[in-house]
N, C-alpha and C positions, 0 to 999 in steps of 0.2 A: 649570714650563712655560715655553716660549719665546714671546715675543710675535710674532705674525704676523697675516696677514689673517684667520685663523680666530679670533683673540683677541676679536673683537667679540662672540662668543657665549659667552665664559667667564662663569661666575657672578661676582658681586661678591666681593671679598676673596680671589680666587684668587691664590696667590703665583706670581710670574713673575720671570724675569730678563731684562734688556734689555742689549743691547750695541750701541753706536753712538756717534755724534757729535752733540752739542747744536748746534742752530741758534738762536743768540741774536737773530736778526734780528726774530723775533716773540716777545714774552713777554707772558703774560697774568697778571693779578693777580686772585685770588679772595678777596673779603673785604668788609667787615672780619671778621677771625677772631681768636680768642684762641689763644695758644700753649698746647699741651698738654704737660704735664710729668708723667711717670709715669701716663699714661692719664687725667689730670684737667686741666681748665682751670686755667691758672696764675692767672687772675682779674685780671691786670694789663691796662692798655690794649691794645687789639688791634693787629693788623697785617694782613698778607696772606699768602696762599700764592702762591708763584712757580711758574707753569706754563709750561714751555718745550718746543717741539717737539724731538724727537730723530730723527735719520736713522739707521735701523737698517742693519746690514751688508747686508741684502737690498735696500736702497734705499727701503723703505717708511718712512713717517714716522708717529710717534705723539706723543701729548702726555704729558709727565712732570711730575708735581707734585713739585718739588724740596724743598718744605717751607715753613716759616714765615719770613717776613722782617718785621722790626718796622715798617718804613716802606716805602711804595712809592717807588721812585726810578728815575730814568732812568740812573743811574750803574751800571756793572756791579758785581754783588755775588756774590762766590764763583763766578765762571764757570770751568768746567773746559774745558780745550782738549784736543783729540785724542780718540781712542777711549776710552770708558769702559764698564765692565760693572757694572751695578747691579741690586739686587733690590728688588722692591716688590710692591704689591697692585693688582689690577685694580679700578678704581673706575668706577661708572656715573654718569650724570647725576643731579643732585639735583632734587627737585621744585621747580618755580618758586614763589616766594613770591607774586607777583602777575604775571598774564600781561602787564600793561602795562609791567612792568619788563624784559621780554625785550629784550636789545640786538639791533639789526639787524646783519647780517653786516658786519664791517669797521668798525663805528662806535665801538667802545670796546675798551680793553685791560683794563678792570676789570669783573669780573663779581661779582654778589651771591651767586650760587649756581653750582655746577659744571654748566655747560651744554655738555657734551661735543660735541654735534652742531654747535652754532654755532661753538665754538672750532676744531673740526676743519675746518670750511669756511673759516674765516679763515686758518688756518695751512696748509691743504692737507695734512691728515694723515688717518690712519684715525680713526674715532670711538672711540678707545681712550685712556683715561687710566690711567697707572701712578703710584701714590703710593709714593714711596720709603720704605724702612724707616729706622729711626734710625741705623744704622751708616753711613749715607751723608751725615751732617751734615758740612758744611764749616765749619771755623773762620772766623768772620767772614762767613759766608754763610748760605744758607737752613738752617733747622733741620729736618731730615727726621724722619720717624716721627710725623707728626701725624694718624695714622689714629685715628678715634674709633669704638670699638665699644661699643654699649650693649646689654647683655643683661640683661633685667629678670627678677628673681626675685620674683614676686608670689604665691608660695604661701601666705604668712601671710594676705594679703588675701583670697584665695579661701577659706581655711579659716574666717576670721571671717565673711565674707559668707554662705557656705552654712550654717554652723552657726547663725548668727544668724537666717537665714530659716527654718531648720528649727524652732528654738525658738519663734520668733514664730508660726509656723503651728500648732504644737502648743498654744500658749497660746490662740489664737483658736478652735481646734477644741474644746478642753475648756471654755473660758469661755462660749462661745455655743452649746454643744450643746443640742439640745432633747431633752427626755425623751419617750420614746414614750408615747402615750396608752394607758391601760390598756384592754385589750380584755375586754369581759365574757365570762366563760367560761360556756358552756352546760353543761359537765360539772362540776358541783360535788359 
């Protein structure tokens, strides 16, 4: 899919391609975060995700999460000039950790969680964030492909839980079962 005004309704993790020019006048940092290597946290001291507005060919502006940088800096890191075409995933806003930590519009460039709405207002973009895939990593620049997908397989837990509850129920049924009183028979 191509990113446009309709992209605000796409489900999260929808693959999209974007084509445009980066506007480095506004850069956001999302963190602290750990670098993800082969779908797992690297576990070393954290850094930040670099989020930069991109001006699309249509003139619309979106936010692009270019990837992990080890330190937040005011120096340019891996900036691309001219028109670029890149592939990524639509990402939605993350849930706020604490409501009191929500930054006011224009007050900070560092965010603890992905607050797409506030970042979009600050950078005058559509409320859309595209997180780049790993093929767009820039040597010496942001390390793209930091998407974390967690799909849990809890089938063994469910089996143990429900079988355990069934066995325990049977135990209590047979252990504490009352024997019926004998009824005197009139017909002997």
